[in-house]
C-alpha positions as CSV (number, residue, x, y, z in Angstrom):
1,M,-11.5,-62.7,35.1
2,S,-10.6,-61.2,31.6
3,S,-7.4,-60.6,30.1
4,A,-6.9,-58.8,26.9
5,L,-5.1,-60.5,24.0
6,F,-4.3,-57.4,22.0
7,T,-3.3,-53.9,23.2
8,F,-4.2,-51.0,20.9
9,S,-2.5,-47.5,20.9
10,N,-3.3,-44.3,19.1
11,Q,0.3,-43.5,18.7
12,C,2.1,-44.5,15.4
13,P,5.6,-46.1,16.1
14,A,8.7,-44.1,14.9
15,I,9.6,-45.1,11.4
16,P,13.4,-45.6,11.2
17,T,15.0,-43.6,8.6
18,K,18.1,-44.6,6.5
19,A,21.1,-42.4,6.7
20,V,21.5,-40.1,3.6
21,M,24.8,-40.4,1.8
22,N,26.2,-37.0,0.6
23,N,28.5,-37.1,-2.4
24,P,29.4,-40.8,-2.2
25,T,32.9,-41.5,-3.6
26,I,33.1,-44.5,-5.9
27,Y,36.4,-46.6,-5.8
28,N,38.6,-45.2,-8.3
29,D,42.3,-46.1,-9.0
30,A,42.7,-43.3,-11.7
31,V,42.5,-45.7,-14.7
32,T,40.2,-44.3,-17.4
33,S,39.7,-47.5,-19.2
34,V,38.5,-50.5,-17.4
35,A,39.7,-52.7,-20.4
36,S,43.2,-52.6,-19.0
37,D,42.1,-53.5,-15.4
38,T,42.7,-56.7,-13.9
39,S,39.5,-58.8,-12.9
40,T,40.3,-58.2,-9.3
41,V,40.3,-54.4,-9.7
42,I,37.1,-54.6,-11.6
43,L,35.5,-56.6,-8.7
44,Q,36.8,-53.9,-6.4
45,R,35.2,-51.2,-8.3
46,I,31.9,-53.1,-8.2
47,L,32.1,-53.5,-4.5
48,G,33.1,-49.9,-4.0
49,A,30.1,-48.7,-6.0
50,L,27.8,-51.0,-4.1
51,K,29.0,-49.9,-0.7
52,N,28.7,-46.2,-1.8
53,V,25.1,-46.5,-2.5
54,G,24.3,-48.0,0.8
55,A,24.8,-51.8,0.4
56,E,26.1,-53.9,3.1
57,S,29.8,-53.8,3.5
58,Q,31.3,-57.0,2.0
59,N,35.0,-58.2,1.3
60,L,36.3,-60.1,-1.4
61,G,37.0,-63.6,-0.6
62,A,40.3,-65.5,-1.1
63,A,38.9,-67.4,-4.0
64,S,38.2,-64.5,-6.0
65,G,39.9,-63.7,-9.4
66,L,40.6,-65.3,-12.7
67,K,41.4,-69.0,-12.5
68,T,43.2,-71.1,-14.9
69,N,43.2,-75.1,-14.7
70,V,41.5,-75.0,-11.3
71,T,39.7,-78.1,-10.2
72,S,38.4,-76.9,-6.9
73,I,37.5,-74.0,-4.3
74,A,37.7,-74.7,-0.9
75,A,34.8,-74.3,1.6
76,N,34.5,-70.9,3.4
77,A,32.2,-70.6,6.3
78,A,32.3,-66.6,5.9
79,R,31.1,-66.7,2.3
80,K,27.9,-64.9,1.5
81,S,27.6,-65.5,-2.1
82,I,29.9,-66.7,-4.9
83,T,29.6,-66.0,-8.7
84,I,31.4,-68.1,-11.3
85,Q,31.6,-67.1,-15.1
86,N,33.2,-69.2,-17.7
87,V,35.6,-67.0,-19.8
88,D,37.0,-70.0,-21.9
89,G,36.2,-69.7,-25.6
90,S,36.0,-73.3,-26.3
91,V,35.3,-75.2,-23.1
92,V,32.1,-75.9,-21.2
93,L,32.8,-75.6,-17.4
94,L,31.1,-78.2,-15.3
95,I,30.5,-77.4,-11.7
96,K,29.7,-79.7,-8.8
97,L,28.7,-78.6,-5.3
98,G,31.2,-80.5,-3.2
99,V,34.0,-82.8,-4.6
100,G,34.6,-84.8,-7.6
101,A,33.2,-83.3,-10.6
102,S,33.4,-85.2,-13.9
103,A,32.0,-85.4,-17.3
104,T,28.9,-87.5,-15.8
105,D,28.8,-86.0,-12.3
106,Y,28.0,-82.4,-12.1
107,H,25.3,-79.9,-10.9
108,A,25.7,-77.1,-13.4
109,S,27.2,-76.5,-16.8
110,L,28.3,-73.0,-17.9
111,A,28.5,-72.2,-21.7
112,S,31.8,-71.2,-23.2
113,E,32.3,-67.7,-23.9
114,A,31.5,-66.5,-27.5
115,G,32.6,-62.9,-26.9
116,A,33.6,-60.7,-24.0
117,G,31.3,-61.2,-21.2
118,T,29.1,-63.9,-22.8
119,G,30.3,-67.0,-20.9
120,G,27.8,-68.9,-18.7
121,T,27.4,-67.5,-15.2
122,L,26.3,-69.2,-11.9
123,T,25.8,-67.3,-8.7
124,L,25.1,-69.1,-5.4
125,S,23.9,-67.3,-2.3
126,S,24.6,-68.7,1.1
127,Y,26.5,-71.6,-0.2
128,T,29.6,-72.2,2.0
129,G,30.7,-75.7,0.8
130,S,33.3,-76.6,-1.6
131,L,33.0,-76.4,-5.3
132,S,34.6,-78.7,-7.9
133,F,35.1,-78.2,-11.6
134,F,35.7,-80.4,-14.7
135,N,37.4,-79.7,-17.6
136,T,40.7,-79.4,-16.0
137,A,41.8,-77.2,-19.0
138,N,39.5,-74.4,-17.8
139,H,39.5,-70.4,-17.5
140,F,37.0,-68.7,-15.5
141,T,36.3,-65.8,-13.0
142,V,35.2,-66.0,-9.5
143,L,33.6,-63.4,-7.3
144,E,33.5,-64.6,-3.7
145,L,31.8,-62.1,-1.1
146,E,32.1,-62.4,2.5
Protein backbone atom coordinates (compact mmCIF):
# COMPACT_ATOMS: atom_id res chain seq x y z
CA MET A 1 0.00 0.00 0.00
CA SER A 2 1.69 3.09 -1.25
CA SER A 3 0.35 6.59 -1.75
CA ALA A 4 2.22 9.52 -3.20
CA LEU A 5 2.56 12.63 -1.11
CA PHE A 6 3.52 14.80 -4.07
CA THR A 7 2.40 14.90 -7.66
CA PHE A 8 4.65 16.32 -10.35
CA SER A 9 3.73 17.60 -13.78
CA ASN A 10 5.82 18.60 -16.78
CA GLN A 11 3.43 21.42 -17.61
CA CYS A 12 3.87 24.96 -16.30
CA PRO A 13 0.74 26.54 -14.89
CA ALA A 14 -0.65 29.53 -16.74
CA ILE A 15 0.74 32.81 -15.42
CA PRO A 16 -1.98 35.40 -14.90
CA THR A 17 -1.37 38.67 -16.70
CA LYS A 18 -2.43 42.09 -15.52
CA ALA A 19 -4.69 44.08 -17.79
CA VAL A 20 -2.83 46.78 -19.69
CA MET A 21 -4.25 50.27 -19.39
CA ASN A 22 -4.23 52.29 -22.59
CA ASN A 23 -4.01 56.05 -22.20
CA PRO A 24 -5.28 56.38 -18.62
CA THR A 25 -7.02 59.65 -17.80
CA ILE A 26 -5.95 61.18 -14.52
CA TYR A 27 -8.64 63.02 -12.57
CA ASN A 28 -8.67 66.63 -13.68
CA ASP A 29 -11.03 69.46 -12.83
CA ALA A 30 -9.42 71.93 -15.28
CA VAL A 31 -7.61 73.81 -12.51
CA THR A 32 -4.04 74.40 -13.62
CA SER A 33 -2.69 75.35 -10.21
CA VAL A 34 -3.27 72.96 -7.32
CA ALA A 35 -2.42 75.82 -4.95
CA SER A 36 -6.04 76.97 -5.28
CA ASP A 37 -7.54 73.50 -4.83
CA THR A 38 -9.28 72.45 -1.64
CA SER A 39 -7.78 69.58 0.32
CA THR A 40 -10.66 67.32 -0.80
CA VAL A 41 -10.00 68.05 -4.49
CA ILE A 42 -6.30 67.29 -3.99
CA LEU A 43 -7.20 63.99 -2.33
CA GLN A 44 -9.49 63.16 -5.25
CA ARG A 45 -6.66 63.93 -7.69
CA ILE A 46 -4.36 61.54 -5.84
CA LEU A 47 -7.00 58.78 -5.74
CA GLY A 48 -7.74 59.27 -9.43
CA ALA A 49 -4.06 58.98 -10.32
CA LEU A 50 -3.65 55.83 -8.21
CA LYS A 51 -6.73 54.23 -9.74
CA ASN A 52 -5.47 54.98 -13.25
CA VAL A 53 -2.15 53.24 -12.68
CA GLY A 54 -3.84 50.04 -11.64
CA ALA A 55 -4.24 50.48 -7.89
CA GLU A 56 -7.20 49.04 -6.05
CA SER A 57 -10.30 51.22 -6.27
CA GLN A 58 -10.85 53.15 -3.06
CA ASN A 59 -13.24 55.82 -1.89
CA LEU A 60 -12.79 58.80 0.38
CA GLY A 61 -14.23 58.21 3.81
CA ALA A 62 -16.54 60.70 5.47
CA ALA A 63 -13.77 61.81 7.86
CA SER A 64 -11.56 63.08 5.00
CA GLY A 65 -10.74 66.76 4.65
CA LEU A 66 -9.41 69.73 6.59
CA LYS A 67 -10.30 69.74 10.30
CA THR A 68 -10.25 72.62 12.77
CA ASN A 69 -10.80 72.25 16.53
CA VAL A 70 -11.85 68.60 16.15
CA THR A 71 -11.51 66.34 19.18
CA SER A 72 -12.36 62.94 17.66
CA ILE A 73 -12.97 60.87 14.52
CA ALA A 74 -15.51 58.06 14.75
CA ALA A 75 -14.75 54.40 14.14
CA ASN A 76 -15.33 53.22 10.57
CA ALA A 77 -15.57 49.50 9.81
CA ALA A 78 -15.02 50.18 6.08
CA ARG A 79 -11.76 52.10 6.63
CA LYS A 80 -8.71 50.62 4.87
CA SER A 81 -6.29 53.33 5.98
CA ILE A 82 -6.21 56.78 7.50
CA THR A 83 -3.52 59.46 7.20
CA ILE A 84 -3.42 62.52 9.43
CA GLN A 85 -1.14 65.52 8.91
CA ASN A 86 -0.76 68.41 11.32
CA VAL A 87 -1.04 71.69 9.38
CA ASP A 88 -1.09 73.99 12.42
CA GLY A 89 1.88 76.33 12.57
CA SER A 90 2.19 76.38 16.35
CA VAL A 91 0.36 73.46 17.98
CA VAL A 92 1.66 69.90 18.37
CA LEU A 93 -1.18 67.47 17.65
CA LEU A 94 -1.51 64.58 20.13
CA ILE A 95 -3.39 61.49 18.91
CA LYS A 96 -4.82 58.59 20.86
CA LEU A 97 -6.21 55.39 19.35
CA GLY A 98 -9.59 55.35 21.04
CA VAL A 99 -11.16 58.05 23.20
CA GLY A 100 -9.80 60.47 25.75
CA ALA A 101 -6.58 61.96 24.37
CA SER A 102 -4.97 64.39 26.79
CA ALA A 103 -1.62 66.07 27.43
CA THR A 104 -0.54 62.96 29.35
CA ASP A 105 -2.46 60.19 27.54
CA TYR A 106 -1.75 59.79 23.82
CA HIS A 107 -0.12 57.38 21.33
CA ALA A 108 1.40 59.74 18.75
CA SER A 109 2.66 63.32 18.68
CA LEU A 110 2.67 65.14 15.34
CA ALA A 111 5.02 68.11 15.01
CA SER A 112 3.63 71.52 14.07
CA GLU A 113 4.06 72.76 10.53
CA ALA A 114 7.07 74.98 9.81
CA GLY A 115 6.11 75.48 6.16
CA ALA A 116 3.76 74.04 3.55
CA GLY A 117 3.61 70.27 3.94
CA THR A 118 6.12 69.96 6.78
CA GLY A 119 3.77 69.09 9.66
CA GLY A 120 4.02 65.67 11.28
CA THR A 121 2.16 62.83 9.55
CA LEU A 122 0.69 59.56 10.84
CA THR A 123 -0.64 56.77 8.60
CA LEU A 124 -2.55 53.82 10.04
CA SER A 125 -3.34 50.84 7.82
CA SER A 126 -6.28 48.61 8.74
CA TYR A 127 -7.15 50.60 11.88
CA THR A 128 -10.94 50.95 12.02
CA GLY A 129 -11.38 52.26 15.58
CA SER A 130 -11.98 55.80 16.77
CA LEU A 131 -9.25 58.41 17.20
CA SER A 132 -9.13 61.29 19.65
CA PHE A 133 -7.04 64.48 19.52
CA PHE A 134 -5.57 66.90 22.01
CA ASN A 135 -4.97 70.16 21.79
CA THR A 136 -8.50 71.31 21.08
CA ALA A 137 -7.21 74.37 19.17
CA ASN A 138 -5.95 72.25 16.26
CA HIS A 139 -5.77 72.31 12.48
CA PHE A 140 -5.06 69.10 10.52
CA THR A 141 -5.94 67.17 7.37
CA VAL A 142 -7.35 63.66 7.16
CA LEU A 143 -7.23 61.20 4.26
CA GLU A 144 -9.51 58.27 5.08
CA LEU A 145 -9.69 55.54 2.43
CA GLU A 146 -12.43 52.91 2.31
